[in-house]
C-alpha positions in Angstrom: -79.7 -13.9 -34.9 -76.0 -12.8 -34.2 -75.0 -16.2 -36.2 -77.5 -15.2 -39.1 -75.8 -12.1 -39.3 -72.4 -13.4 -39.2 -73.2 -15.9 -41.9 -74.7 -13.2 -44.2 -71.7 -10.8 -43.5 -69.0 -13.6 -44.1 -70.8 -14.7 -47.4 -70.4 -11.2 -48.8 -66.6 -11.5 -48.4 -64.4 -13.4 -50.7 -63.6 -16.3 -48.3 -62.9 -20.0 -49.0 -65.8 -21.9 -47.6 -66.7 -25.4 -46.2 -70.2 -26.2 -45.5 -71.3 -28.2 -42.5 -70.1 -31.7 -41.8 -72.6 -33.8 -43.3 -71.9 -37.7 -43.0 -73.6 -40.7 -44.6 -74.3 -43.6 -42.2 -71.5 -45.4 -43.9 -68.9 -42.6 -43.4 -69.9 -42.3 -39.8 -69.6 -46.0 -39.2 -66.2 -46.2 -40.8 -64.9 -43.2 -39.1 -66.0 -44.5 -35.7 -64.6 -47.9 -36.4 -61.3 -46.5 -37.4 -61.0 -44.2 -34.4 -61.6 -46.9 -31.9 -59.5 -49.7 -33.5 -56.5 -47.5 -34.7 -56.5 -44.1 -33.1 -57.3 -44.8 -29.4 -54.6 -47.6 -29.7 -51.9 -45.6 -31.6 -49.7 -44.6 -28.3 -48.6 -41.7 -30.2 -47.5 -43.5 -33.2 -48.4 -43.2 -36.9 -51.6 -44.6 -38.0 -52.1 -45.5 -41.7 -55.0 -43.8 -43.3 -56.6 -46.3 -45.7 -60.2 -45.0 -45.8 -61.6 -43.8 -49.1 -62.6 -40.6 -47.7 -60.9 -37.3 -47.5 -58.6 -36.9 -44.3 -60.1 -33.6 -43.5 -63.6 -35.1 -43.1 -62.2 -37.6 -40.7 -60.3 -35.1 -38.8 -63.4 -32.9 -38.4 -65.5 -35.9 -37.2 -62.9 -36.6 -34.6 -62.9 -33.0 -33.5 -66.7 -32.9 -33.3 -67.3 -36.3 -31.6 -64.2 -37.7 -29.9 -63.0 -34.9 -27.8 -59.8 -34.2 -29.7 -57.8 -31.5 -31.3 -55.3 -31.4 -34.1 -51.8 -29.7 -34.8 -50.2 -29.7 -38.2 -46.3 -29.7 -38.6 -43.7 -30.6 -41.0 -41.9 -32.5 -38.5 -43.0 -36.2 -38.2 -41.1 -37.1 -34.9 -42.5 -35.1 -32.1 -42.9 -37.1 -29.1 -44.0 -34.3 -26.8 -45.3 -30.6 -27.5 -43.6 -28.1 -25.1 -45.3 -24.7 -24.7 -43.5 -21.9 -26.6 -43.7 -18.2 -26.6 -46.2 -17.4 -29.7 -49.0 -14.8 -30.3 -52.7 -15.7 -30.3 -54.7 -14.8 -33.5 -55.7 -11.7 -31.6 -52.2 -10.7 -31.2 -51.9 -11.6 -27.4 -48.6 -13.3 -26.4 -48.8 -16.6 -24.8 -46.3 -19.5 -23.8 -48.5 -22.4 -24.9 -49.0 -25.6 -27.1 -51.3 -24.6 -30.0 -53.9 -26.9 -31.6 -57.2 -26.4 -33.6 -60.8 -27.4 -33.7 -60.9 -27.4 -37.3 -60.0 -30.3 -39.7 -58.5 -28.1 -42.5 -56.7 -25.2 -41.0 -53.6 -27.4 -39.5 -53.1 -29.3 -42.8 -52.0 -25.8 -44.3 -49.2 -25.6 -41.6 -48.4 -29.4 -42.2 -47.7 -29.1 -46.1 -46.1 -25.5 -46.5 -42.5 -26.5 -46.5 -40.9 -24.2 -43.9 -37.5 -25.2 -44.7 -37.6 -23.7 -48.1 -40.5 -21.1 -47.7 -39.2 -18.1 -45.8 -42.1 -15.8 -46.2 -44.9 -14.9 -43.9 -47.9 -17.2 -43.6 -51.1 -15.2 -43.6 -54.3 -17.4 -42.8 -57.6 -17.2 -41.1 -60.2 -19.8 -39.9 -63.7 -18.3 -38.9 -66.6 -20.7 -37.9 -70.3 -19.9 -37.5 -72.9 -22.4 -35.9 -75.8 -23.2 -37.9 -78.8 -25.5 -37.6 -76.9 -28.3 -39.2 -73.6 -28.0 -37.5 -70.9 -25.4 -38.2 -70.3 -23.6 -41.6 -66.5 -22.5 -42.0 -64.6 -19.6 -43.7 -61.0 -19.6 -44.7 -58.1 -17.3 -45.9 -54.8 -18.8 -46.8 -52.0 -16.7 -48.3 -48.3 -16.9 -49.2 -45.9 -14.2 -49.9 -45.8 -13.1 -53.7 -42.0 -12.6 -53.4 -41.5 -16.3 -53.5 -41.7 -17.3 -57.3 -43.0 -21.0 -56.6 -44.7 -22.4 -53.9 -43.0 -25.2 -52.0 -44.9 -28.0 -50.4 -43.9 -30.9 -48.6 -45.5 -34.1 -47.0 -46.4 -33.3 -43.4 -48.1 -34.7 -40.2 -51.3 -34.2 -38.2 -50.9 -34.8 -34.4 -54.1 -35.7 -32.8 -54.2 -34.5 -29.1 -56.7 -34.9 -26.4 -58.5 -31.9 -25.5 -58.1 -32.3 -21.9 -56.1 -29.3 -20.6 -56.6 -26.9 -23.5 -58.7 -23.8 -23.5 -59.8 -21.5 -26.3 -57.4 -18.9 -27.7 -57.8 -15.7 -29.7 -60.6 -17.1 -31.8 -63.1 -19.9 -31.7 -61.0 -22.7 -33.3 -57.7 -21.9 -31.7 -56.9 -23.8 -28.6 -53.9 -23.4 -26.3 -52.4 -25.5 -23.5 -50.0 -24.1 -21.0 -48.8 -27.7 -20.1 -46.7 -30.1 -22.3 -48.9 -32.5 -24.4 -48.1 -36.0 -25.7 -49.9 -36.9 -28.8 -52.5 -39.6 -29.0 -51.8 -40.6 -32.9 -50.5 -39.1 -36.0 -51.4 -39.4 -39.5 -49.3 -38.5 -42.6 -50.7 -35.7 -45.1 -49.4 -34.7 -48.6 -50.2 -31.6 -50.1 -53.1 -32.8 -52.2 -55.0 -33.5 -48.7 -55.2 -29.8 -48.4 -58.4 -28.9 -50.2 -57.7 -25.5 -51.0 -54.2 -26.0 -52.4 -55.0 -24.4 -55.8 -56.8 -21.5 -54.0 -54.0 -20.1 -51.9 -53.8 -16.4 -52.3 -50.7 -14.1 -52.4 -49.7 -11.0 -50.6 -47.0 -8.4 -50.5 -44.7 -8.7 -47.6 -44.7 -5.0 -47.3 -48.4 -4.7 -46.9 -49.9 -5.0 -43.5 -52.2 -8.1 -42.8 -55.2 -5.5 -42.6 -54.4 -4.1 -46.2 -54.0 -7.6 -47.7 -57.5 -8.6 -46.1 -59.2 -5.6 -47.5 -58.0 -6.0 -50.9 -58.5 -9.8 -51.0 -61.8 -10.2 -49.0 -63.6 -6.9 -49.6 -62.2 -5.5 -52.9 -61.9 -9.1 -54.3 -58.5 -8.4 -55.8 -57.4 -11.5 -57.7 -54.3 -12.6 -56.1 -54.3 -16.3 -56.2 -50.9 -17.9 -55.6 -49.6 -20.1 -58.6 -49.0 -23.5 -57.3 -46.4 -25.5 -59.3 -46.5 -28.4 -57.2 -44.8 -29.9 -54.3 -41.0 -30.0 -53.8 
């Protein structure tokens, strides 16, 4: 009953949404073959993604079926993730390596060009179990002080779930130990399914004010994306 109420409540808000992962037999067979033939044998190296299906679907398949998590970054040459002081989604400070059990959330961090974009990143990923799987709700926002969004090619790192524990929310995971990637896959801005739906916020406003304006009052503050640079 708790999950039914959550889904009802989240549907009332102005979240971006992704339905449960529903794969055809052909997709599942292709994903399973690709994982065993390439990801498992990658030894931390890049794996060319040549499947005709969206990358975020493959990422979500791995997360749900292969005991892995993912991490998104602009950097393409991370050999080992070292715990760093960061805050959990709930604000608690920890020294840890961060990863996610969501196939879309980390792509946002991978493709926003952090060398050129100096504003804050406001984002949220909430998930609710259903009879069919997990329904997902998202919020992504960039500062409206930036006249043009700056995106870049990025990297999704695939990490073993061993040694990780849940962080501040369901899909946030942390490890207090160093982590070596299992494999990595390149992503481009167009791999982020909500690229044209990113919101904007005023840096002077608190995150709570921004969320109320956007999710409850449904203020139209979509970010105008003028392409990657």
